[in-house]
Each structure stands twice: as C-alpha cells, then as structure tokens.
C-alpha positions in Angstrom: -26.5 -20.8 28.2 -26.7 -22.0 32.0 -27.3 -19.5 34.9 -25.7 -19.9 37.7 -27.0 -17.2 39.9 -24.4 -14.6 39.5 -23.7 -11.8 37.2 -20.8 -12.5 34.6 -17.9 -10.2 35.7 -15.5 -9.7 32.9 -12.2 -8.7 34.6 -10.8 -6.1 31.9 -6.8 -7.5 31.7 -5.5 -4.1 30.3 -7.9 -1.7 31.0 -7.0 -0.2 27.6 -9.2 1.2 24.3 -6.7 0.1 22.3 -7.5 -3.5 23.0 -8.2 -6.1 26.1 -9.3 -9.7 27.1 -12.4 -9.6 29.2 -11.9 -12.9 31.4 -15.1 -14.0 33.3 -13.9 -14.6 37.2 -16.0 -18.0 37.4 -14.4 -19.1 33.9 -18.0 -19.0 31.4 -16.8 -16.6 29.0 -13.8 -14.8 27.7 -13.9 -12.1 25.1 -11.4 -10.7 23.4 -11.3 -7.1 21.6 -8.5 -6.4 19.4 -7.5 -3.5 17.3 -6.8 -5.1 13.7 -6.2 -2.6 11.9 -4.6 1.0 12.2 -4.3 3.1 9.4 -4.8 7.0 8.9 -8.1 6.7 7.0 -9.3 4.4 9.9 -9.1 2.3 13.1 -10.7 -1.0 13.2 -11.4 -3.3 16.3 -13.1 -6.7 16.7 -14.8 -8.2 19.4 -13.7 -12.4 19.3 -15.4 -14.9 21.5 -12.6 -17.0 23.2 -14.7 -19.3 25.4 -13.3 -22.6 25.4 -16.5 -23.9 24.6 -16.7 -21.9 21.4 -15.1 -22.8 18.1 -12.7 -19.6 18.0 -12.2 -18.3 14.4 -10.5 -15.3 13.5 -12.5 -15.1 10.7 -15.7 -14.6 13.0 -16.1 -11.9 15.1 -18.9 -11.0 17.3 -18.9 -7.6 16.7 -16.9 -4.8 14.1 -15.8 -1.7 15.4 -14.4 0.9 12.4 -13.5 4.3 13.6 -12.8 7.2 11.3 -9.7 9.1 10.8 -8.2 11.0 13.7 -10.5 8.9 16.4 -14.0 10.0 14.8 -17.1 7.5 15.0 -17.6 5.7 12.1 -19.5 1.9 11.9 -20.3 -0.7 14.5 -21.5 -4.0 12.9 -22.7 -7.2 14.6 -22.9 -10.7 13.5 -25.8 -9.7 11.1 -23.2 -8.1 8.9 -25.1 -4.8 8.9 -23.0 -1.5 9.4 -24.8 1.0 11.4 -23.1 4.2 12.1 -21.9 4.7 15.4 -24.0 8.0 16.0 -27.1 6.4 14.8 -26.8 2.7 17.0 -25.9 5.2 20.1 -27.9 8.2 20.3 -27.4 11.1 22.4 -30.0 11.0 25.2 -29.9 15.1 25.5 -28.2 17.6 23.0 -27.9 20.3 25.6 -26.3 18.1 28.7 -22.6 18.1 28.4 -23.3 14.1 30.5 -22.3 11.6 28.8 -25.2 9.4 28.2 -26.3 7.1 25.0 -29.3 5.2 24.4 -29.1 2.3 21.9 -31.6 -0.6 20.6 -29.7 -4.1 21.0 -30.2 -6.7 18.7 -32.8 -8.3 21.4 -34.8 -5.2 20.1 -34.5 -3.7 23.5 -33.3 0.0 24.5 -30.8 0.3 26.6 -28.8 3.4 28.3 -25.2 3.9 28.9 -24.4 6.6 31.4 -21.1 8.2 32.8 -20.1 8.8 36.4 -24.1 8.6 37.2 -23.1 5.6 40.4 -20.3 6.3 43.2 -17.7 3.3 42.1 -18.9 2.9 38.5 -17.2 4.7 35.8 -20.1 3.6 33.1 -23.8 2.7 34.0 -26.1 0.6 31.7 -29.8 0.4 32.4 -32.8 -0.9 30.1 -35.8 1.0 29.5 -37.4 0.0 32.9 -34.0 2.0 34.8 -33.1 -2.0 35.6 -29.3 -2.0 36.0 -28.0 -4.4 33.3 -24.3 -3.7 33.3 -21.7 -1.6 34.9 -18.4 -0.8 34.1 -16.1 -0.4 37.2 -12.5 1.1 37.4 -9.6 0.2 40.0 -10.3 1.6 43.4 -7.5 4.1 44.3 -5.4 2.3 46.7 -6.0 -1.3 45.4 -2.7 -3.1 45.0 -1.2 -4.2 41.6 -2.5 -7.4 40.3 -0.9 -10.0 37.9 -2.2 -9.2 34.5 -5.2 -7.5 35.7 -6.2 -3.9 35.3 -8.3 -3.7 38.0 -11.6 -2.9 36.2 -14.4 -5.1 35.7 -17.3 -5.3 33.3 -20.2 -6.7 35.2 -23.3 -7.7 33.3 -26.5 -9.2 35.1 -27.0 -12.8 34.7 -30.1 -12.4 32.6 -28.4 -11.0 30.0 -25.6 -13.2 28.5 -27.1 -12.7 24.9 -26.1 -9.1 25.2 -22.6 -9.9 26.6 -20.6 -8.7 23.2 -23.0 -5.7 22.6 -22.3 -4.9 26.0 -18.7 -4.6 25.6 -18.8 -3.3 22.0 -21.0 -0.2 23.1 -19.5 0.3 26.2 -16.1 0.6 23.9 -17.5 3.0 21.8 -18.9 5.2 24.6 -14.9 4.8 26.1 -14.3 6.3 23.4 -16.7 9.0 22.7 -15.4 10.2 25.9 -12.0 9.5 25.3 -11.7 11.5 22.2 -14.3 14.6 23.5 -16.5 13.9 20.5 
C-alpha cells in the first residue's frame, strides 16, 4: 500500500452501529460495515473492503462480528477464519474501574488499547503498547453544520497502520457496542 504522508481519515457516513460506509477522504480505501443477519439468537455484522482496486465479493468479508441475543458479546473472526470470543479478544484493562478501556492483540501480533473519552474531541482513542496514538474516532462537533451523506463522525488511523484498518473498525465497533449496551 502506498503511503502519502497522511493519516487514513475514514468518514463514517451514518454514525450508526447498525451499519455504515467508512470512506477515506483521500479516496484510498472504503470499508463497509453491514448487518447481514438480525435474529433473536444473534446479530451478525460483516466488514467488507469496497475500495475500487479491491476484488469486492460479499462472500469474503475482512471481519465478522457475531453478537449474541439481546446485544450480548459473541465472537469475532478475521480472514483467518478463527472465531474468538469477544471477551477474550477485547480484554478489560481494569475490572474495578468504570472507565471503558480494553486491550487486544491485533493480527500483527502487537497489543493495542481502545479507551473511551480520555482525550478532548475524541470519543475513542486507540494506542499501542508504547502509548503511541494509532487511531481515534471523533464525533461531529456541536454546532457543526449538517453534511450531505455524512454523519460528521471520523475514524482516523495513523498512516503507518494500513494493515490494521479493518481490525481497527471491527474492534471499535465492538467497543461502541459495549458502551451502547452497557456491557
């Protein structure tokens, strides 16, 4: 993948947990989060690469998020096909704190941590084990005008981590789900 000296700024088209398109403002990548099954027993979301240069195929998602009944955490799987329980994938940083922070080992073998509302202007912040900012998710600012086909929300991923774009979106979606369902 070509580096342009710019972070990946993925505009969240809807801002909703039930599905959205995440399109880089520099038109380098386009990821889609879709609910593919919504039943009483579970709800399944898939993340697809819809970049123009990708061979798009609904049969080959980059990630699958399978939530249990009533919004409970289920399993997550990536291209490897290994299904991991979400509670084992995203591990609570502190069992006593009310702070929403969980760490995970990404597909690159490195540890990362998502934290909720720890920096002004950022709803979610993801750092690596050294504390380096890898990604963040920001909401539309209060008073910001409405945009055509945009929620005003943005997932920003450091330019050095293009290999983790889908995993950042998947782990962020699970974290947002945890807060939405108060898990």
